[in-house]
Each structure stands twice: as structure tokens, then as C-alpha cells.
C-alpha positions, 0 to 999 in steps of 0.5 A: 490549514483547510487541508489539515482540518479536512485530513483530520476529519477524514481520520476521525471518520476512519476511526468511526469505521473501526480503524484502531491502529495508532501508528496507522492513524498517525500516518494518515494524519501526517501525510497530505493526500491532496499532494498526490492527486491532480490539483483539479481533484484536490478538493476531493482528496479527503473524501472516502473515494478512489481518484484517477491518477492517470494511465488507467490507475487510481489512488485507493479509497482511504478506508481501503488503504487504512484497512490494508495497512492495519492488517500489515501492522496487526499484532505488532507494537513496534514499527515494521522492518523492511517492507516491499510495496508492489505498485507505487502509483502516485506514492501516497501509500508508500509515504504512509508506509515510510511512517510505519516501517524501518525501510520501504522498497516501492516498485512501479512498472509504469515509468510515468507513474514512477516519475510522478511518485518521485515528484510527489514525494520530492521534498518530503525527506523520507530517507527510508523510502526507496522508489524502484522502476521495474516489474513487481511480479518477481518482487525485489530479491535484493531487499529480501527477506521482508517483514511485510509485502503489500500490493496495490493490484490484484491477479488470479493468484499471488506470485510465489516470488512474493511468498518466497521473499517474506521473512518467517513471521512476515505478512503479505496483504494483497488483492487476488481472486479468491476461492469463489472467483471474486477478488478479495483481500488475501493475507499470507502469514509465513510461519516456521511450520508453513504458510497460512492463507486467509481470505477477507472481504471483497475488494476491487483493484486494478489488474496485476500485470507483468512487464514494464510500460 
């Protein structure tokens, strides 16, 4: 009950910071963030902070997760269709996506993190969530096209494979180096007439890497 009260308090703070999407807010109320961090850090799980999850990776701050999910869902009054997540990490964002989407493919390149996410998600009965071990740079062509793609690591640019695998009308949200040489949230909208790119606020994500580890 204490964790539920802290989770609801976290969501109220996010609402006060401007998060408005009802589906995103409900997913944040539902998914227990403390299940995805080490037990020693569980008392910090509902603070607006990133936390280490091992292998030099972190679970992102709740307001950053909420912001990216809200961008994915923007302008839609129905659940997302098929979604690709690059960088499962501990599995928290994948769990949130499962409440917002018809189907989620989440890919992780670090085997120990992939296994940890699988353990964290065990018993949550998220039948629409598929965890994949592999290099996310080429995306996952077998599941394409995607209504949305989201990445939890940032590179110099966005892999063309991700854009290729977006459906027309789909949206990609990911950190990448912007025009001014600083990592920013990048939004790609794929339209019938081409691709529209928007640069938003500065962010700080772990580097996007290729290969498996």
C-alpha cells in the first residue's frame, strides 16, 4: 500500500509538470516502478530520478519516460498499434508501452539486461509484450511496419532502418545529436509525402551502440 501511495504521488507530480495524456497517466499509475530497480534502491523508485540498473545503464527519470510516451501517443484517441522499443533495459518502459499499445516488440542488446527484464516482467501477464535479444540498430524488420518506435539510447543520428520500418502515419521518438551538436529528443513523423523531423528539448541518454554483449 505504501508503494501504491508513492506511485500515485509520483503521477500527481507528473500531472503538475504538464503530463496530460490519460492513457500515459493510467499506465504510470498501474505499473509498479519499484519492481524494476534493485531492492536497495526501491525506496527511491518513485522519485523523479534516474537509477542504475547495471551494465552502465539506467532506468530513466519518470518525467522523461512520461514525456516520450506522451509524444508517441500525441493526437491519438485509440491505443497505438504495433510498437518497437529499442533498449529494453530493466523492462519498465516496455511494461508501460504494453498498456498503451496493441503489441510491443522490445529489443535489448545486452544479454544480462534482457534476462533481467524477463525476470522483472515475469508474472505480470503482459501477453502483448515480446522481449527480443539482439542488436537494435537494424530494428526488427519481421514486425514492421510499426505505428511507433521509441529508443532509450542516443547516437549521432537515427538509423535509417528505423525510419524505413515506420508505417505511414507512424511516429519515432528517440534521443540523438541535434543540429547544434547536443543530444535532444528527436521526433520523426512519416507522412504520405515524406518524413518530418522535429528537434525538441535537450536530454541525456546512454550512447546508442551496435552489436550484442
